[in-house]
N, C-alpha and C positions, 0 to 999 in steps of 0.2 A: 653911315648906315650899314647895318649888318645884312648878310644874305637873307633872302626871303625864307629860306628853309631853316633858319636859325644859325647858331654858332657852334663850331666844332673846335675843340682844343686838341692840337696834335703836338705831343711832346717829342723832343729830339727831332725837330722838323727842318733843320738847316740843310741836310743832305741825305742821300740814300733813300731808304724806304720812307722815312719821315717827310722828306721834301716832295717825293713823288705822291705821297698820300695827301699832303696839303694842297698840291696843285689839282689833284683829282677831286678832292672834296669841294674845292672852290668852283670847279667846273660844273658841279651839280647844284650850285646856287647857295651854298653855305658861306657864311663869313668864317674866316679861319684865324685862330690864334696860332702863330708859328713860334713855338717855344724853342729856345736854345739855351745851352749852359754857358758857353764861352765864345763860340765862333759866330760873332755878330755879322761878319761879312757874308757867309753863306746863307744865314737866315734872311738878311736883307735882299739877297739875290732871289730867294724863294718868294718873298713878299712882292718884289718888283715883277716877277713873272706872273704872279696871280693878278696884280693890279693891271698890268699891261694887257691881260686877257679879259679885263672888265670885271674882275672879282674884287672882293673885299678881304683884306688881311692886315694883321698887325703882328709885328715881331715882339716877343716878350722874353727877356732874359730871366731865367729862373732855374735853379738847380733842384730837380725834383726830389733829391735826397735830403733837402733842407725844408722842414715843415713850413717855416715862415715864407719861403720862396713859393711854395705851392699855393698857399693862401693868396699871395700877391698875384700869382698867375691867373687865378680864377676871378679875382676882383677885376683884372684887366679884361677878362672875357665878358664879365657883366656889363662893362661899358660898351662892348660891341653889340650886344643883343642877348636874346634868350638862348640859353645853352641847350643844344640838341644832341650833342655827342662828345665823346672823349676817345681819343686814340692814344693808348699808353705805349708809345714807341721808344721812348728814351731808354737807353741801356748801355752798359759797359761790360767788357769781358774780363777785365782785371789783368790781361796779359797771359799769353800761353806759357806754360811751364809746369813743373811738378808741384802738386798741391802741397807737399811736405815743405816746400821752400817758400810758400806764399805767406807773407806777413799777415797777421791777424787783421791789421788795419785795412789791407787791400781786400781781403775777403769780406770784411764788414762793409766796405764801400760798395762792392758789387751788390750785396743784398740791400743796402740802403737805397741804391738807385733802382735796381731791377724789381725789387719786391716791395719794400716799404714805400718807395716813391710812387709806384703804381697804386698801392693801396691808398696813400694820402690823396692822390689825384682822384681816384674813384670816390672817396668819401666826399670830396668837395663837389664832384659831379652829381652824386646822388642827392645831396642837399638841395641842389637846384632843379633836378629833373623829376624828383619823386612826386607823384600825384597827391600824396597825403600832405605835401608841403607846398601845394599850389603850383607844382610843376606840370609839364605836359608830357612827361615820359621822355624816352630817348634811348640811346644805345652807347655801350662801352665796348671797345675792341682792344684787347691786349695783344701785343706783338710778342709772341713766344719764340721758340726755336726747337728744331728737331733734336738739338743737343740734349734737351730734357729727357729724351727717350734713350739715346745711346751713350750719354755721359760726357760728350764733348771729346775733343782731341787735345788733351793736356789743358783743358778748360773746365776742370771739375766743378769749381765754385760757380762759374757761369751756368753750367748745365744744371746744377742743383737749384740755382735761383729761378731758372725758367721752369723747372718742374714745379716749384712752389707757385709760380705764376699760373700754371695750368690748373692746379688745385684751387687756387684763389678764384679763378674764372668760374669754375663749376659751382663752388660754394656760394659765391656772390650772386650768380645768376638765380639760384634758388631763393635767395633772400629777397631780391628786389623785383622778381617777376610780377608780383602783385602791385608794384608801384609803376608799372608801365615801362620798365627799363629792361632791355635785353643786354646780356653780357656774353660775349663770345671771344674767341682768340684765333689768331692765325699762327701757324707754326711753320715758318719757312725752313727749307733745307739750304742748299747751296745757292746763294743769290749773288749776282755781280754787284757788290757794293765795295766801299773802301776797305772792308775787312779783308777782302781777297785781292784788292788792287796791288798790294805790295808783293804778292806771290810771284815767283819766277814764272816765265812762260811755260817752263816744263811742268811746274806744279799746277798751273792753270789747265794745261792740257790733260794732265793726269786726272784732275777733278772732273773735267768735262767727259773724259772717256768712261768714267764710272757712273755716269748718269744716263738713264734710259733714253732721254731726249737728246743726249749728246751735247748739252749746253747747260749752263746755269740759268736760273730764273733771273728776271729783271725786277728792279724796284717797282716799275710800273705795273707789272703783273701782280705783285703783292698788293700794291695800292688798289688795284681794281677789285680784289677780293675784299679788302677792308671797306671800300665804299659800298660794295654790295651788302656787307653785314650792317653797315650804318643805315643805309637807306632803302634797300630793295629786298633784303632777306625776308623769307616768310615770317609772319608775326609769331609763329610757334617755335622758331629757332632761337634757342638760348641755351647757354651752358655747353656749347660746342667748342672743340679745339680742332680747327681745320688744318690738315697738313698740306703744305704747298711744296712738294718735293720733286715734281716732274716724274713721278713714278718710282723714285728711289726707295 
C-alpha cells in the first residue's frame, strides 16, 4: 500500500541528499520510490530505514540517462500508488579537471544524466499528474547547484548542466502551472556529502572558514526544503530556484 499522501519518486536516492530526501518524504506520509543506478546496497539501506520507521518504500534500479530505464522507473511507481511528486536529484559531475581535457563522451554523459534525464523523468511525471490527463496535480523539485552561477571549480560541464536545469525549471513551471503542477528547484552550495568527504581535513576547514555560518549545510537541511516545496510551499510558488548557501 502506498502512503496516504501519494507517491514521490526520488532519483539518486541511495545516499546523500537523495537518501535524506527519501526519508523526509516518507516521514510526511508519502510512499517513496528510492531510485538508484548502481549502488543497490545503499538504496536498500534507505528503504529499510523508511520501512523501520513505518513508511512505505521500494528501491528501483534505473539509469535516468537511459530513456527505457526512466519509463520502467515510473511503471514501478504506478504499482505503488498515485504519483504526487518527483524529486530530480540524480546527478554526476564528470570529475574535476580542465574542460579542454574532458572527453566528449564524458561531457555527454553529464548532460544525459543531469539534464536529459531530469527532463525524461519530468515528462513521465507530467503524464501522470496533469489534470487534463485525469491526474490530481503535484510537484516537481529539481536539485540544482550554485555551480550554475559561478561556473564550478574545474567542473565546467557540470556547472553548465545545472544552469540548463535552472532554465528548464522556469520554463517548465510556466508550461504546466495550469495543470496543477508546481515546478521549483533547490540550489545547494557547500553541503556535507560524499562529494566533499574525500577532501583533506585542511580543505574541509578551508571550505568551512569561507562560509558565513562557519560550516557546510547538511543533506537533511536540503531535504527539509525539498519537502517544503513538495508539500507545504504556497500554492502560488512555482518557477523558483531557491539558493541553499548558508549566506555565501
